[in-house]
C-alpha positions in Angstrom: -3.8 -40.3 2.0 -5.8 -40.5 5.4 -7.5 -37.4 6.6 -4.7 -36.7 9.2 -2.1 -36.7 6.5 -4.4 -34.3 4.3 -4.8 -31.6 6.7 -1.2 -31.9 7.7 0.1 -31.5 4.0 -2.5 -28.8 3.3 -1.3 -26.7 6.5 2.2 -27.4 5.7 2.0 -26.0 2.2 0.3 -23.0 3.5 2.8 -22.3 6.0 5.6 -23.0 3.4 3.8 -20.4 0.9 3.6 -17.7 3.7 7.5 -17.9 4.0 7.7 -17.1 0.3 5.3 -13.8 0.1 7.4 -10.9 -1.0 7.1 -8.2 1.8 8.5 -5.8 -0.6 5.4 -6.1 -2.7 3.2 -5.5 0.0 5.1 -2.5 1.1 4.6 -0.9 -2.5 1.0 -1.8 -2.3 0.6 0.2 1.3 2.3 3.0 -0.3 0.0 3.3 -3.0 -3.2 2.9 -1.0 -1.9 5.6 1.4 -1.2 7.9 -1.5 -4.6 7.3 -3.1 -6.3 8.2 0.5 -4.3 11.2 0.8 -5.1 12.5 -2.7 -8.9 11.6 -2.1 -8.9 9.2 -5.1 -11.1 5.9 -5.3 -9.8 2.3 -5.5 -11.8 -0.1 -7.4 -11.4 -3.8 -6.6 -12.8 -6.9 -8.3 -12.4 -10.6 -9.2 -14.3 -13.8 -9.7 -15.6 -16.5 -7.6 -13.7 -16.6 -4.5 -11.7 -13.9 -5.6 -14.9 -11.9 -5.9 -15.7 -12.8 -2.3 -12.2 -11.7 -1.3 -12.7 -8.3 -3.1 -15.8 -7.7 -1.2 -14.3 -8.6 2.0 -11.3 -6.4 1.4 -13.6 -3.3 0.4 -15.6 -3.9 3.4 -12.4 -3.8 5.6 -11.3 -0.4 4.1 -14.8 1.1 4.2 -15.3 0.3 7.8 -12.5 -1.6 9.5 -9.9 1.1 8.4 -12.0 4.1 7.8 -14.0 4.1 11.0 -13.3 7.4 12.9 -11.1 9.0 10.2 -11.7 12.4 8.9 -10.1 11.3 5.6 -11.4 7.9 4.6 -10.4 5.4 2.1 -12.7 5.7 -1.0 -13.2 1.8 -2.0 -15.5 0.3 -4.3 -16.0 -3.4 -5.3 -17.3 -3.8 -8.7 -18.5 -7.3 -8.4 -21.0 -6.1 -5.6 -23.5 -4.7 -7.7 -25.6 -7.6 -9.0 -28.1 -5.6 -11.2 -25.0 -4.1 -13.1 -23.2 -7.4 -13.3 -26.0 -9.3 -14.6 -27.1 -6.7 -17.0 -23.5 -6.3 -18.7 -22.9 -10.2 -18.8 -26.4 -10.7 -20.3 -26.3 -7.7 -23.0 -22.7 -7.7 -23.6 -20.1 -10.4 -22.6 -18.8 -11.5 -19.3 -15.5 -10.2 -20.3 -17.0 -6.7 -20.1 -18.3 -6.8 -16.8 -15.5 -4.9 -14.7 -14.2 -2.7 -17.8 -17.7 -1.3 -18.5 -18.1 0.0 -15.0 -14.5 1.4 -14.9 -15.5 3.3 -18.2 -18.2 5.1 -16.0 -16.6 5.7 -12.6 -12.7 5.8 -13.3 -10.7 9.0 -13.0 -7.0 9.6 -13.5 -5.1 8.8 -10.2 -7.6 6.2 -9.2 -6.2 2.5 -8.1 -7.5 -0.5 -9.7 -7.0 -3.8 -7.9 -7.8 -6.9 -10.1 -7.7 -10.3 -8.3 -7.3 -13.3 -10.0 -5.6 -16.7 -8.9 -4.5 -18.0 -12.3 -3.8 -14.3 -13.6 -5.6 -15.1 -16.5 -9.4 -14.1 -16.2 -10.3 -12.2 -19.1 -12.6 -9.9 -17.4 -9.9 -8.7 -15.0 -7.3 -8.6 -17.8 -9.4 -6.4 -19.9 -10.5 -3.9 -17.0 -6.7 -3.8 -16.0 -5.5 -3.1 -19.3 -7.9 -0.2 -20.1 -7.4 1.0 -16.5 -3.6 1.4 -16.9 -4.2 3.2 -20.3 -6.6 5.7 -18.8 -4.5 7.1 -15.8 -5.0 4.5 -13.2 -2.3 2.9 -11.0 -3.1 -0.9 -11.3 -2.4 -3.6 -8.9 -2.5 -7.3 -9.7 -3.3 -9.7 -6.9 -2.4 -13.2 -8.2 -1.1 -16.9 -7.6 0.6 -19.5 -9.6 3.1 -18.1 -12.1 1.3 -14.8 -12.4 -0.3 -15.4 -15.6 -0.7 -12.4 -18.1 -1.6 -10.2 -15.4 1.8 -10.1 -13.3 3.3 -8.3 -16.4 0.5 -6.1 -16.9 0.2 -4.3 -13.7 2.2 -1.6 -12.1 2.3 -3.4 -8.7 2.1 -7.2 -8.2 1.1 -9.0 -5.0 2.0 -12.7 -6.1 1.5 -15.6 -4.2 3.8 -18.3 -5.6 2.2 -21.3 -5.4 0.3 -23.8 -7.8 -3.0 -24.2 -5.6 -6.1 -22.3 -5.9 -7.2 -22.6 -2.4 -3.9 -21.5 -0.6 -3.6 -18.8 -3.2 -7.2 -17.5 -2.3 -6.4 -18.1 1.6 -3.1 -15.9 1.3 -4.7 -13.1 -0.7 -7.2 -12.3 2.1 -4.4 -13.1 4.8 -1.9 -10.3 3.1 -4.7 -7.8 3.0 -5.5 -8.5 6.8 -1.8 -7.8 7.4 -2.0 -4.7 5.1 -5.1 -3.4 7.0 -3.4 -3.9 10.3 -0.3 -2.1 9.4 -2.3 1.0 7.8 -4.4 1.1 11.2 -1.2 1.4 12.9 0.3 4.0 10.7 -2.8 6.1 10.7 -3.9 5.7 14.2 -0.9 4.6 16.2 0.3 1.2 17.7 -3.0 1.2 19.8 -5.4 -0.2 17.0 -8.7 1.7 17.8 -11.6 -0.1 15.9 -14.5 1.7 17.7 -16.6 1.2 20.8 -19.0 -1.5 19.3 -16.3 -3.4 18.0 -14.2 -3.5 21.4 -17.2 -4.3 23.2 -18.0 -7.3 21.0 -14.5 -8.9 21.3 -14.6 -8.6 25.0 -17.6 -10.6 25.4 
């Protein structure tokens, strides 16, 4: 396959997979996220590798991108952002405990837990989600491939049905950007207000 064929194939598979995204799953996730904000509960999000980067990105979008200017803000905490906690738990215990140990400290009934795993089979994500579900959290799984074990463990699934890790990770961030824009419109109206500093930058 030459370089043009490669890129044409990749973007074709990306576009085809977008058409397979279950909008109903996104609607359910939006309802849960709006509810947790209204009740002033906390959302915890986490993943490994590219999913960790996506989790951090999504948390940042909620903390600043959506919450800016709101009296009632989204309380979103990314568990893979604290490197001191991450390395201490993995060094002294096991990597499988890296997220569940943090939830054992912070989680309260009514909170939301979002576990991101492309395969749906990451041990540390499964362990944290299972514990959270047993301790009063609403659990959301963000997955790809066939969904792995995670898809049957969570209350709400956001499933990208493709056997490709890169396209899975691409679409995980895309669907959360779509969720972000919908929530902004829902709360702030059709005119999305991002703040004077943001608007000034995009006009430059």
